[in-house]
N, C-alpha and C positions, 0 to 999 in steps of 0.2 A: 675383500673387494671394496673399493671406494664408492661413495655415493654416486658420483658421475658415471662410473662403470656400471653400477646397478641400474641406473636410469637407462643407459644404452641397451642393456640386456632386456629390460622391460619393453622398451620400444621395439626391439627386434622380435621379441615373442609376440607382442600385439600385432605387428605387421604380418606375421605368419598366421596368427589366429583369426584376425578380423575378417578376411575374405571368406573363409570357410564358415564362420559363424553366421555372417550375413546371408550367404547363399543357403545354408541349411536350416537356419532358425528364424529368419525374418522375411524371407521371400515367399510369397503365396505359392501354393502348389500349382503345377502346370494344369491340372484338371479343373481349375476354377473357371466358371463360365465368364466372369468378369476379369478382364486382363488389366492389371495395373503394374507399372514399373515399380521397383523398390522406391525410387524418388517420389512417385505419385502416392504410394502407400504411406510413406513417412510424412509427406505433406498433408495428406488427409487426416492422419492421426493428430498432427499438430493443430490443424484447423479445428478439429473436434475438441481437443483439449483447451485451446486458447482462444477460439473464435467467438465472435467475429474478430479477426486479427488483421492488422495492416499488412500490406504486401511487404513493406520494408522490414517489419518485425519478423514476419514469416521467413523471409530470405535469411535474416540473421540466425534464426533458430535452426534452419536447415543447413546453414553454411554454404549457401549457393548465391550466385550473383542475381541481381534483379532481373536480368535478361533470361537467365536459366529458369528462374521461378516463374516468369510469365509463361514460358513454354509448358512447364509442369502444370500450372493452374489452368491454362487454356485447355489442356487435355482433360482435366477433371470437369471443367465447365461443359465441354463438349459432350461428356458422358453424363451430364446433369447431376454430378456428385457434389459440386460446389457452385456458388454463385458469387459474383462481385457486387458489393454494395458500397454506397458512399457513406462515409463517416457522418454521423448526425451533427457533430459539432464542427467539423472542418470538411467541407465538400470536396476539397482537393485531395483528401486521403481516401484511397480505395482499400476496402477490406475484403477478405475472403471469408465466406461463411459456408458451413456444411449444409447440405440439403438432406431431406429424409432418405433419398436414394443413397446418398453418401453414407449416412449413418447405418443403413441396412447393409450396404456393401462392406463397410468396416466391421460390422458384427460378423458377417459371413466369413470375411478374410480371417478375423481373429479365431473363429471356430476352426476353420480349415488349417491354419498354422498350428493351432493347438493340437488338432488331431494328427497331423503329419509329424509333429515333434514328439507326441506321445508314442506314436507308432515306431519312430526311429529309436527312441530311448528304451524300448522294450528289451533290447539286447543287453542292457546294463543290469547288474545284480542290485538288490536292495541296498547293499553296502555302498556300491558305486553311486547310486542315486542319492544316498545320504551325503556322501562326500561331495558330490556335485552341488547339492543344495547349500551345504556349509560354505563351500568355496565361492559360490556365486554371491551369497549374502555378504561374505567377507569382502569380496571384490567390490560389490556395490557400496558397502560402507566406506571402504578406503577411498574409492574414486569420488565419492560424494564430497570429500575434502579438497579435491583438486578443482581449481578455478581456472577457466579458460577465458581469454579475451572475447568480448562480444563480436569481434570482427572475424572470427574463425568461420 
């Protein structure tokens, strides 16, 4: 099989795999008292990791438009998980910063996702778990070499 054909096979496999992975391994369980959409969760994670972060940089990291990001951040501000602040060096730049409520919520979400994932993976044998770990590490290592444009 030629390289271009292999790339097409990879893309097809990822398109089948991604929705299930996102739904089952990155979405907070329904029994959480705090309700966040997957977009809000990923936004909160990025603000925590990179914050305070400009709205423009955050939109690039999430791969969403500025308008869509505004709606996502508005919801987080309304829930008191983030706040908007002015950049200290350039007052025209607005940054998003995580609040203590946001940090606590993120920790709770992380634990809940961890627990629900652990529960779901109980059906696997130790050998299957070992294989899963090896393949996830290999996938992470290989995909770390792939560079995407900043405008994605």
